[in-house]
Steps between C-alpha positions, in 0.01 A plus 500: 500500500169662412525847355255769389559687179317806381389605147323825412515872489483627859295645648240357252412131488776269627520130444665302780642159421605249760759257367718227638815686387638760255335566162719468188522786252314296247211431739497868597437592132216247484343635816536856384316414182230317704447819715445719195860624478539577873876480579654310790561732802846446629410561867420278791223735615287789382410781734142606420145412597332220316183294517530127427393155617560394853806283558284198576263564205634346182274644234352308205684755274825387656425138437430576132799725456736245655371227269556734200867538605530119508367484145753761402779267637580740779591286796515569872195734528303430820260789509414818306282780633406844372526809729342838421638825635286700728503796736576451870139582608346260242271248681274414210586132484351175643710405804386143470692471168742782481738700716678839482873486490732791599781320321548205263781292630624146534243427780171583309415135462604391845208373709553585865152395627487193712201260500259528788488211739238230448182586692298217645132581506338448844147605407419445127161673523654810651785502253247472222328818614819680571651447155166514309547156342126445451511144614152357572414341835512157327847572370631615838355184652670295239840666566460445870440133437816484279701656784366234745570221249863588437537590869649849454385856446465619134736778394401836358622398153287184509183679608559783253576258218183311570295817486633570148324194369191715512656808345312729265702370205476122553196382691581132445276379782200667337585445131579129541271435781211252485154650453244344743154636433201373702718220629593379153854518358518657155732361227664837412699731714494875441837475319362223271203722414736785419709279269187357336452825306836464322454127451161551331609802292879506475497751207865620469609370846812277466553432866335623824486421873848344495769646711291814558542613145309484167591531132291598195569458131673796344627613157813341343795743537864510408717489813779759520813408686841675474795285392844579616626834633389798293 
């Protein structure tokens, strides 16, 4: 049965761990060491105000912390999150990512929200303006043709997903699009022209434009890694 255990010094920072069962005394010692000496709190809940991640928002920090416990041979950890104490009237947090809790208990990671029903788009052009998707007239016409071809209305997720192809971060249609100038197709796309700089003068670049990441040569260093429990 899933359980939530707490480590820390209330009302300061408290670490909440969701596990698939009880934690052994040996694992508790390891976790206490991991949290800078914070002891395990022998209580099912803590009555104080805290700011922490929303139940449905598993943080990158949680993912890394959980993986660290696996490398420490601590089994059964599902999720770890950090909660900071605050005053009741504290609203200085991003509600998109965090929430204010009047109590830390066994339900802090329980997601109660239900998915909204699938919405079929009757008028793609109107939906485009309503949601600010920035689809061009040609794109709206294309989506209308797809809806006719598959003989059903497109859903909100489908139209929204298509609009993200032209997001600020990844303009694939522009970067990899064919250049046609004065009626003549050019051999290089914009993306090929961008990559040409590195291909011509790689300097210390080891790898670039693969999986949205790049690497450059660096100094030779000695890797430090702890061995065993210290």
